[in-house]
Backbone bond lengths (Angstrom), bond angles and torsions (degrees), N, CA, C in turn:
res aa  C-N    CA-C-N  psi(-1)  N-CA   C-N-CA  omega(-1)  CA-C   N-CA-C  phi
1 M - - - 1.519 - - 1.485 108.03 -
2 K 1.368 114.00 150.64 1.431 119.78 -177.53 1.565 109.78 -78.41
3 E 1.277 117.59 150.02 1.446 120.96 -175.01 1.574 107.31 -87.72
4 G 1.314 115.47 142.63 1.466 120.88 172.38 1.539 118.38 80.94
5 I 1.338 117.51 3.82 1.437 120.19 -178.38 1.508 115.81 -102.17
6 H 1.321 112.17 -16.47 1.482 118.42 -173.50 1.538 108.96 -95.97
7 P 1.389 118.66 139.26 1.453 119.68 179.38 1.557 109.95 -73.12
8 K 1.291 111.97 160.61 1.556 118.36 177.26 1.535 107.94 -67.80
9 Y 1.288 115.27 133.78 1.435 124.45 -178.56 1.606 108.01 -113.35
10 E 1.291 115.07 92.22 1.481 117.28 -170.36 1.518 110.08 -123.99
11 E 1.321 117.07 176.04 1.447 121.50 175.19 1.533 113.04 -59.83
12 A 1.312 117.62 141.03 1.505 121.47 177.57 1.538 110.15 -136.57
13 Q 1.307 113.20 152.75 1.467 118.81 176.15 1.525 107.59 -96.77
14 A 1.291 117.68 126.80 1.513 121.52 174.37 1.568 103.41 -108.28
15 H 1.289 114.76 122.87 1.470 124.85 -177.03 1.529 108.49 -113.01
16 C 1.375 116.73 121.96 1.452 121.58 178.24 1.554 109.07 -94.56
17 S 1.320 117.46 159.42 1.473 122.69 177.70 1.505 112.21 -65.97
18 C 1.358 115.66 -21.97 1.486 117.64 179.75 1.553 110.61 -80.74
19 G 1.367 119.40 -8.71 1.421 118.93 174.88 1.549 110.62 111.77
20 V 1.307 122.01 -6.84 1.420 123.54 -177.75 1.534 109.62 -81.31
21 N 1.363 113.30 134.68 1.463 119.96 173.88 1.479 108.40 -110.89
22 V 1.394 116.12 138.15 1.432 121.91 179.95 1.519 106.48 -130.54
23 V 1.339 114.30 136.62 1.470 120.40 175.01 1.501 106.03 -94.58
24 T 1.303 116.77 127.97 1.471 124.15 -179.46 1.472 107.37 -143.74
25 R 1.363 117.66 -172.80 1.430 122.73 179.81 1.576 108.00 -118.87
26 S 1.342 115.37 134.70 1.412 120.37 -179.78 1.514 110.32 -161.77
27 T 1.339 116.93 171.37 1.422 122.11 174.34 1.517 111.26 -79.83
28 K 1.318 116.39 -17.12 1.496 121.73 -179.72 1.554 106.54 -97.85
29 E 1.350 113.99 154.27 1.492 117.85 179.91 1.558 109.75 -79.85
30 K 1.361 117.16 -43.60 1.425 123.14 -174.06 1.549 107.91 -125.92
31 I 1.350 116.90 136.57 1.439 122.22 174.57 1.513 107.55 -122.96
32 S 1.363 116.35 135.21 1.449 119.88 175.29 1.505 109.54 -116.93
33 V 1.372 115.14 127.60 1.451 119.40 179.92 1.569 109.73 -123.89
34 E 1.286 117.23 159.79 1.459 121.95 176.29 1.474 114.75 -90.07
35 I 1.326 116.72 -38.32 1.495 124.55 178.73 1.469 111.59 -131.15
36 C 1.346 114.16 134.09 1.498 119.95 178.95 1.572 104.21 -123.21
37 S 1.368 111.75 -178.84 1.472 116.58 -178.10 1.520 110.07 -71.60
38 S 1.321 120.28 -15.16 1.489 121.68 177.66 1.568 112.23 -79.64
39 C 1.287 118.19 -22.77 1.445 121.25 -179.97 1.539 115.96 -120.03
40 H 1.322 116.53 -5.55 1.451 116.98 179.03 1.483 115.12 -72.48
41 P 1.327 121.79 134.15 1.465 121.98 -173.43 1.526 114.62 -63.80
42 F 1.387 117.77 -25.98 1.410 120.01 179.36 1.631 110.79 -65.99
43 Y 1.300 112.95 -38.76 1.489 118.04 -178.21 1.565 113.03 -84.19
44 T 1.343 115.48 -34.07 1.471 121.18 -174.82 1.522 110.60 -85.38
45 G 1.321 117.67 -30.06 1.503 120.98 -174.05 1.497 111.14 81.80
46 K 1.307 118.66 4.39 1.451 121.53 -177.81 1.565 105.74 -110.22
47 Q 1.371 115.09 138.49 1.402 122.89 175.14 1.534 111.93 -98.28
48 R 1.283 117.88 141.48 1.491 118.70 176.88 1.523 103.83 -81.94
49 L 1.345 112.83 142.80 1.490 116.23 178.89 1.483 111.44 -76.10
50 V 1.377 112.14 128.45 1.471 120.16 -177.63 1.528 106.13 -123.26
51 D 1.276 119.24 144.68 1.429 121.59 179.34 1.498 112.43 -77.00
52 T 1.341 116.42 66.78 1.403 120.72 179.92 1.535 114.07 -75.83
53 A 1.304 114.54 -34.81 1.465 120.73 176.98 1.479 113.02 -59.45
54 G 1.296 118.15 -41.91 1.504 119.40 178.92 1.516 109.99 -68.51
55 R 1.325 121.01 -35.31 1.449 122.72 176.04 1.524 112.05 -65.77
56 I 1.241 118.28 -42.28 1.477 125.21 179.30 1.495 107.78 -61.24
57 E 1.318 119.15 -51.21 1.447 123.28 -175.91 1.570 109.88 -62.76
58 K 1.362 116.27 -40.39 1.442 121.44 174.84 1.551 113.28 -59.09
59 F 1.344 116.17 -40.04 1.477 123.39 -179.86 1.517 107.74 -65.86
60 R 1.346 115.22 -46.56 1.503 119.44 -175.20 1.596 109.73 -66.15
61 R 1.344 115.58 -37.22 1.463 117.37 177.75 1.479 111.06 -68.55
62 K 1.334 116.98 -39.17 1.451 122.84 -178.33 1.549 111.57 -60.39
63 Y 1.314 115.97 -45.81 1.445 122.25 -175.55 1.533 115.07 -100.93
64 G 1.299 117.12 6.64 1.478 122.53 175.98 1.461 116.42 67.04
65 I 1.334 117.24 27.56 1.481 122.74 179.46 1.558 106.23 -82.10
66 K 1.311 116.86 125.17 1.422 120.59 179.13 1.548 106.30 -94.79
67 E 1.401 113.77 147.39 1.429 120.47 178.57 1.506 110.92 -76.67
68 K 1.303 119.14 143.68 1.429 121.74 -175.66 1.535 111.62 -83.49
């Protein structure tokens, strides 16, 4: 490999919005992520509550669909 063309690859802190800090290696010093394996629904098995019922009711009212 050529000398002096590769970036430094050092330890970095990855910070998730849920508060988890992970030490990894990267060319950046700090990494900020929104979802990590500690809070992602696929890995935890928990779903975040979303107001889907309100959206469905609004859709039905808008298009005049009556509930069976």
